[in-house]
C-alpha positions as CSV (number, residue, x, y, z in Angstrom):
1,M,107.7,125.1,75.7
2,R,108.0,121.4,73.8
3,K,109.3,120.7,77.3
4,I,106.6,122.0,79.4
5,F,104.5,120.0,76.9
6,I,106.0,117.2,77.1
7,A,106.0,116.9,80.9
8,A,102.8,117.7,80.9
9,I,101.4,115.3,79.3
10,F,103.5,112.2,81.1
11,F,102.8,113.6,84.6
12,T,99.0,113.2,83.1
13,F,99.8,109.5,82.1
14,S,101.4,108.8,85.2
15,V,99.1,109.7,87.4
16,I,95.6,107.8,88.3
17,G,93.0,107.8,85.5
18,F,90.5,109.4,87.1
19,A,92.2,111.3,89.4
20,Q,92.4,110.1,93.3
21,Q,95.0,112.3,94.7
22,R,93.7,114.0,97.4
23,P,94.0,118.0,96.4
24,V,95.8,120.4,98.5
25,I,94.7,123.5,99.9
26,S,97.0,125.5,101.2
27,T,95.0,128.2,102.9
28,Y,93.6,125.1,105.2
29,M,93.0,127.6,108.4
30,F,90.3,129.7,107.1
31,N,88.6,126.4,105.4
32,G,88.7,123.8,107.8
33,L,85.5,121.3,106.2
34,A,87.3,120.7,103.8
35,L,89.0,118.5,105.7
36,N,87.1,117.8,108.8
37,P,83.2,117.1,108.6
38,A,83.7,117.7,112.6
39,Y,84.5,120.7,111.9
40,A,80.8,122.1,110.8
41,G,79.2,124.6,112.7
42,S,81.9,125.1,114.5
43,L,82.0,129.3,114.2
44,N,78.1,129.0,115.5
45,I,77.9,131.6,112.2
46,F,76.8,130.7,109.0
47,S,80.1,130.8,106.8
48,A,80.2,130.3,102.8
49,S,83.1,129.8,101.4
50,F,85.2,129.4,98.2
51,I,88.4,128.7,96.7
52,H,89.8,128.6,93.2
53,R,93.2,127.0,93.6
54,K,95.5,127.2,89.8
55,Q,98.8,125.2,90.5
56,W,101.8,125.6,88.4
57,I,101.0,127.8,86.3
58,N,103.1,127.5,83.0
59,V,102.6,124.1,83.1
60,E,99.8,123.1,80.8
61,G,97.9,120.2,82.1
62,A,98.9,121.1,85.4
63,P,95.4,120.5,88.5
64,A,93.3,123.4,89.1
65,S,90.9,123.0,91.4
66,N,87.1,124.5,92.9
67,I,86.1,124.0,96.3
68,F,83.1,125.2,97.7
69,S,81.8,124.6,100.9
70,A,79.1,125.9,103.2
71,N,78.6,125.2,107.1
72,T,76.1,126.4,110.0
73,S,74.9,125.3,114.3
74,L,71.7,124.2,114.5
75,Y,69.8,123.7,117.9
76,G,71.6,126.5,120.0
77,N,75.5,125.4,118.6
78,Q,74.4,121.9,119.5
79,L,74.6,120.3,116.3
80,G,76.7,121.6,113.6
81,L,75.8,120.8,109.4
82,G,78.4,121.2,106.4
83,I,77.7,121.4,102.3
84,L,81.5,120.3,100.0
85,L,81.2,120.9,96.6
86,S,84.1,120.5,94.5
87,R,86.2,120.3,91.6
88,D,89.7,118.9,90.4
89,D,90.3,118.9,86.5
90,I,94.4,117.8,85.8
91,G,95.1,117.2,82.2
92,V,91.7,115.4,80.7
93,H,91.2,114.1,83.8
94,Q,88.2,115.9,85.7
95,E,86.8,114.9,89.5
96,S,83.4,116.4,90.8
97,A,82.5,115.6,94.6
98,F,79.5,116.5,96.8
99,Y,79.5,115.4,100.3
100,L,77.4,116.3,103.7
101,S,78.9,116.9,106.8
102,G,77.0,116.3,110.1
103,A,79.1,116.9,113.7
104,Y,77.8,116.6,117.3
105,K,78.8,118.3,120.1
106,I,79.7,118.2,123.7
107,R,80.7,121.1,126.3
108,T,83.7,120.6,128.1
109,G,85.0,123.0,131.1
110,G,88.5,123.6,128.3
111,G,86.2,124.1,125.2
112,I,83.5,121.9,122.4
113,L,84.6,118.4,121.7
114,A,82.7,117.8,118.1
115,M,82.3,114.4,116.4
116,G,81.8,114.4,112.5
117,L,80.8,112.7,110.4
118,S,80.2,112.6,106.1
119,G,79.2,110.6,103.4
120,G,79.5,111.5,99.3
121,F,80.3,110.9,96.6
122,D,82.7,111.6,93.5
123,N,82.3,111.3,89.7
124,R,85.7,110.7,87.6
125,K,85.6,111.5,83.7
126,S,88.8,111.8,81.5
127,D,87.9,113.2,77.9
128,F,90.2,111.6,75.9
129,N,89.0,113.3,73.0
130,Q,91.4,116.0,74.3
131,L,94.2,114.5,73.1
132,N,96.5,114.4,69.8
133,I,96.9,110.3,69.6
134,L,99.3,109.1,67.7
135,N,97.6,105.5,66.8
136,E,94.3,106.6,66.5
137,D,93.3,102.9,66.9
138,D,93.8,102.5,70.3
139,Q,90.1,102.2,71.6
140,L,92.0,102.4,75.0
141,L,92.1,106.4,75.1
142,T,89.1,106.9,73.3
143,G,86.0,108.7,74.2
144,T,85.0,109.6,77.6
145,P,85.0,107.3,80.5
146,T,83.5,108.1,84.0
147,Q,83.7,106.0,87.4
148,F,80.7,107.4,89.9
149,T,81.8,106.3,93.4
150,P,80.5,107.2,97.6
151,N,82.5,107.5,100.2
152,F,81.9,108.7,103.7
153,G,84.1,110.1,106.2
154,T,84.3,110.5,110.2
155,G,86.8,113.5,112.7
156,L,86.9,115.0,115.8
157,Y,87.1,118.5,116.6
158,F,88.3,120.5,119.6
159,A,88.3,124.3,120.3
160,N,87.6,127.1,122.4
161,P,88.2,130.9,122.4
162,V,92.1,130.8,121.5
163,M,92.8,127.4,119.7
164,Y,91.8,124.6,118.3
165,A,93.3,121.0,117.4
166,G,91.1,118.2,114.6
167,I,92.3,114.5,113.3
168,S,90.5,113.2,110.3
169,V,89.2,110.7,108.1
170,P,86.9,112.0,105.6
171,Y,87.6,109.3,103.1
172,I,87.7,106.2,104.3
173,L,86.4,103.6,101.6
174,E,89.4,102.9,99.3
175,N,87.1,102.6,95.7
176,T,88.7,100.6,93.0
177,L,89.9,102.7,90.9
178,Y,91.5,103.1,86.6
179,D,94.6,103.4,86.5
180,V,96.1,104.8,82.7
181,S,99.6,104.3,82.3
182,A,101.6,105.9,79.6
183,E,101.8,102.9,77.6
184,G,98.0,103.5,77.0
185,T,97.5,100.0,79.3
186,V,94.9,99.9,81.9
187,S,94.6,98.6,85.2
188,E,93.2,98.6,88.5
189,A,93.9,100.4,91.3
190,K,92.3,101.4,95.4
191,E,91.8,104.7,96.1
192,S,94.5,106.0,98.5
193,R,92.6,106.5,102.4
194,Y,94.0,110.4,103.8
195,Y,94.8,110.9,107.2
196,Y,94.3,115.0,108.5
197,A,95.7,116.4,112.0
198,T,95.0,120.0,112.5
199,G,96.1,122.2,115.0
200,G,96.1,126.2,116.1
201,F,96.8,128.6,118.9
202,I,96.1,132.6,118.6
203,F,98.7,134.9,120.7
204,S,98.5,137.8,122.1
205,I,102.3,140.1,121.1
206,N,100.2,143.3,122.1
207,Q,96.6,145.2,122.0
208,N,96.8,145.7,118.3
209,V,99.0,141.9,117.2
210,K,98.2,139.0,117.5
211,F,99.8,135.4,116.6
212,S,98.9,132.5,115.3
213,P,100.7,129.6,114.9
214,S,99.0,126.6,112.5
215,T,100.1,123.2,111.3
216,L,98.2,120.6,108.9
217,I,100.3,117.1,109.1
218,R,98.7,114.8,106.5
219,Y,99.2,111.1,105.6
220,Q,98.3,108.9,102.9
221,D,98.5,105.6,102.7
222,N,101.7,104.2,101.5
223,S,103.1,107.3,101.5
224,R,105.3,109.5,103.6
225,I,103.9,112.2,105.6
226,G,103.5,115.7,104.8
227,W,103.2,118.4,106.5
228,D,102.5,122.3,106.7
229,L,103.6,124.9,108.9
230,N,102.4,128.4,109.6
231,G,102.9,131.7,111.1
232,T,100.5,134.4,110.4
233,L,100.6,137.7,111.9
234,I,97.0,139.1,113.0
235,F,96.8,143.2,113.3
236,D,93.9,145.2,114.2
237,G,92.1,142.1,113.9
238,I,90.8,142.7,109.8
239,A,93.9,142.4,108.4
240,Y,96.2,138.9,108.4
241,A,100.2,138.7,106.7
242,G,101.2,134.5,106.9
243,I,103.9,132.2,105.6
244,S,103.8,128.8,105.5
245,Y,106.2,125.6,104.4
246,R,104.7,122.9,103.1
247,S,107.0,119.6,103.9
248,G,109.3,118.8,100.4
249,D,106.9,120.9,97.9
250,A,106.8,124.3,98.6
251,L,107.1,128.1,100.6
252,I,103.6,129.5,101.1
253,F,102.9,133.9,101.1
254,L,98.9,134.2,102.3
255,T,97.2,137.3,103.4
256,Q,93.2,137.9,104.3
257,L,91.5,141.1,104.4
258,I,88.3,141.4,106.5
259,L,86.5,144.1,104.7
260,N,83.0,144.0,106.8
261,E,80.9,142.1,109.1
262,N,80.4,139.8,106.2
263,F,82.4,139.5,104.2
264,R,86.3,138.3,103.4
265,I,88.7,137.9,101.4
266,G,91.8,135.9,100.9
267,Y,94.4,135.4,99.0
268,A,97.9,132.9,98.4
269,Y,101.1,132.2,96.2
270,D,102.8,128.9,96.5
271,T,106.4,129.2,95.5
272,T,108.0,125.6,94.7
273,V,111.4,125.0,96.4
274,N,111.5,121.4,94.3
275,P,112.6,121.0,90.0
276,L,109.2,121.5,88.6
277,N,110.2,125.3,90.0
278,D,112.1,125.8,87.0
279,A,108.8,125.2,84.6
280,S,106.6,126.8,86.5
281,R,105.5,130.1,87.2
282,G,104.2,129.5,91.4
283,T,100.3,128.6,92.6
284,H,97.7,131.3,93.0
285,E,95.0,130.2,95.9
286,I,91.5,133.1,96.0
287,L,89.6,132.6,98.5
288,L,86.6,133.9,99.4
289,N,83.7,133.8,102.7
290,Y,81.0,135.1,103.6
291,R,79.1,134.8,107.5
292,I,76.4,136.2,109.0
293,K,75.3,135.5,112.3
294,I,72.5,133.2,113.4
295,N,72.8,132.9,117.2
296,L,73.9,136.1,119.7
297,T,73.4,134.3,122.7
298,R,76.7,131.9,122.4
299,D,80.3,132.4,121.9
300,P,81.8,130.1,118.8
301,Q,83.2,126.9,119.3
302,C,86.2,128.2,117.5
303,P,88.5,131.2,117.1
304,V,86.6,133.9,115.9
305,Y,89.6,135.0,113.8
306,F,88.9,131.9,111.3
C-alpha cells in the first residue's frame, strides 16, 4: 500500500499542475459530442448523456471523470446544438469545463456532412492543502491556485444510416499552464492540442444480430499517435456486447442495454496491459443516456444504434 501511495504522489506531481491531459473515454462510440462539436444534432433527436469514469481502482490519486452532454437538432435538422460539461479530478488537481457546440448540416447523395464549432472554458484548481508537506514553509505547495482559460474547437462529421466518420480539433488554443515538478519548482507549460478521428460501420450478420466495428485515433502534439479499435455485436437492436483494445494501454469490455425508447445504460471495464496492472484493479465507466424524438418526419443523420 505504501508503494502505491508513493507512486500516486509522484504521479500527481509529475503531471501538469492544472491537468492539461484530456480524459480518455471507452464509450466514445456512444457519446460523439465529447470529441467532436460537429456531432451535435446528428441523431435528429434530443439526447442527454452522463458518463462517470473511475480510473485505476486501488491507486490513490488516480483520475476520475464526470461528463454531461446534451444535443439536439433545430430547423428541420438543418442545425445542431450541443452542451458539454465535465469535471476531472487527479490527485489534488481538479479541472472543470463548459463548452457550447453548434453544427451546420449539408445533405449529400451519400449522407449528411456536418461542420461544427465549439467554444467555452476550462477552470483548473489545485488544492495543495490536502497534501502532507514535509516543509510547511514551502509556499509553492500551499493554498488553492486556480486558472481560467478559454478555448474553442472545430470538426467535421459525415454519416448515413450505416456508417459515420469524423475529424476534430476540439481544443485549438495552446494556453499557457503552470507546471509543478516533484521538487516543488514552478515553470510554464503549453497546453497540448489534440486531434481526433473516428469512424464506424454497421453490418447485418443475420436478421437478429448486427456487427459494428469502430475506431478512434487521437494525436497529441509532441506525442505518439494513440488508437482504440472496437468490435461490438448488437442483438435484436437492444443489447450490445463489445471488446476494444487501446494501444499500449488497455483491453476493454463494454456493454449497453436499451431499456425502452427513451433510456439506455452502458458499462465499460478497462483492464490495463502495462506495468500499472500490478497496482490497479482496472477502470470502471458507466454511461446513462436519455433521448426523445423531436422530429418524426426526417431520418436520423448517423446510425440509429448510437
